[in-house]
C-alpha positions as CSV (number, residue, x, y, z in Angstrom):
1,X,14.8,-18.8,51.6
2,X,11.3,-20.2,51.8
3,X,10.2,-23.7,51.0
4,X,6.6,-24.2,50.1
5,X,5.3,-27.8,50.8
6,X,2.2,-29.3,49.5
7,X,-0.1,-30.8,52.2
8,X,-2.3,-32.6,49.7
9,X,0.5,-35.1,49.0
10,X,0.8,-37.9,51.6
11,X,4.4,-37.8,52.9
12,X,5.9,-38.8,56.2
13,X,8.0,-36.4,58.2
14,X,11.2,-37.8,56.9
15,X,10.0,-37.6,53.3
16,X,9.0,-33.9,53.8
17,X,12.4,-33.2,55.3
18,X,14.2,-34.8,52.4
19,X,12.1,-32.8,49.9
20,X,12.8,-29.5,51.7
21,X,16.5,-30.4,51.7
22,X,16.3,-31.1,47.9
23,X,14.8,-27.6,47.4
24,X,17.4,-25.8,49.4
25,X,20.3,-27.5,47.7
26,X,18.8,-27.1,44.3
27,X,18.3,-23.4,44.8
28,X,21.9,-22.9,45.9
29,X,23.2,-24.8,42.9
30,X,20.9,-22.8,40.6
31,X,22.2,-19.5,41.9
32,X,25.8,-20.6,41.8
33,X,25.4,-21.6,38.2
34,X,23.5,-18.5,37.1
35,X,24.8,-15.3,35.8
36,X,22.4,-13.2,37.8
37,X,24.5,-10.9,40.0
38,X,21.6,-10.0,42.3
39,X,21.0,-13.7,43.0
40,X,24.7,-14.1,43.8
41,X,24.6,-11.2,46.2
42,X,21.5,-12.5,47.9
43,X,23.2,-15.9,48.2
44,X,26.2,-14.4,49.9
45,X,24.0,-12.5,52.3
46,X,22.0,-15.6,53.1
47,X,25.1,-17.6,53.8
48,X,26.5,-14.9,56.1
49,X,23.1,-14.8,58.0
50,X,23.3,-18.5,58.8
51,X,21.3,-19.8,55.9
52,X,17.8,-19.2,57.3
53,X,15.0,-21.3,55.8
54,X,11.3,-20.9,56.4
55,X,9.0,-23.9,55.6
56,X,5.3,-23.0,54.8
57,X,2.4,-25.0,53.4
58,X,-0.1,-24.9,50.5
59,X,-3.0,-27.2,49.9
60,X,-2.7,-27.9,46.2
61,X,-0.4,-28.1,43.1
62,X,-2.3,-25.2,41.6
63,X,-1.5,-22.9,44.6
64,X,2.1,-23.9,44.5
65,X,2.4,-23.1,40.9
66,X,0.7,-19.8,41.3
67,X,3.3,-18.9,44.0
68,X,6.1,-20.0,41.6
69,X,4.8,-17.7,38.9
70,X,4.5,-14.7,41.3
71,X,8.0,-15.3,42.6
72,X,9.4,-15.4,39.1
73,X,7.6,-12.2,38.2
74,X,9.4,-10.6,41.0
75,X,12.8,-11.9,39.7
76,X,13.3,-14.5,42.5
77,X,15.1,-17.8,42.0
78,X,12.7,-20.7,42.2
79,X,13.0,-24.5,42.0
80,X,10.1,-27.0,41.8
81,X,11.0,-30.4,43.3
82,X,9.6,-33.4,41.4
83,X,9.9,-36.7,43.2
84,X,11.4,-39.7,41.5
85,X,8.7,-41.9,43.1
86,X,11.0,-44.5,44.7
87,X,9.4,-44.4,48.2
88,X,6.1,-42.8,49.2
89,X,4.7,-40.9,46.2
90,X,4.1,-41.6,42.6
91,X,6.9,-40.8,40.1
92,X,6.6,-37.2,38.9
93,X,4.8,-35.9,41.9
94,X,5.6,-32.2,42.6
95,X,6.3,-32.1,46.4
96,X,7.5,-28.6,47.1
97,X,8.7,-25.2,45.7
98,X,11.9,-23.4,46.8
99,X,12.1,-19.6,46.6
100,X,15.3,-17.6,47.2
101,X,17.6,-16.9,48.8
102,X,16.5,-13.3,48.5
103,X,15.6,-10.4,50.8
104,X,12.7,-11.4,53.1
105,X,10.7,-8.3,52.2
106,X,10.6,-9.6,48.5
107,X,9.9,-13.2,49.3
108,X,7.1,-12.1,51.8
109,X,5.2,-10.7,48.8
110,X,4.9,-14.2,47.6
111,X,4.6,-16.3,50.8
112,X,4.1,-13.9,53.7
113,X,0.4,-15.0,54.0
114,X,1.1,-18.7,54.2
115,X,1.1,-20.7,57.5
116,X,4.2,-22.5,58.8
117,X,4.3,-26.2,58.1
């Protein structure tokens, strides 16, 4: 699983951590509620591997959405996190993108060039 965080949104460390957690939980729920058998196998493998998560960064909403589109083209589960705006950011702000769980060689086609947060 990879979480892509926007660095152009001013968020404290705790806020970023919460947004990353939202992405991870949302992805798991999406896969559990889907009928996609590949996604379910990927989730089972991910759970057995210790639930690895990699957090990377992009500098804009446009780049985040481009990564989302590429991930979906490859058949990966994705989840865009939109903040409610109760603390540090305006309501409706897209903060991060979750991708996976899926085989790392597939996710790397989408995020392998990004730097760690």
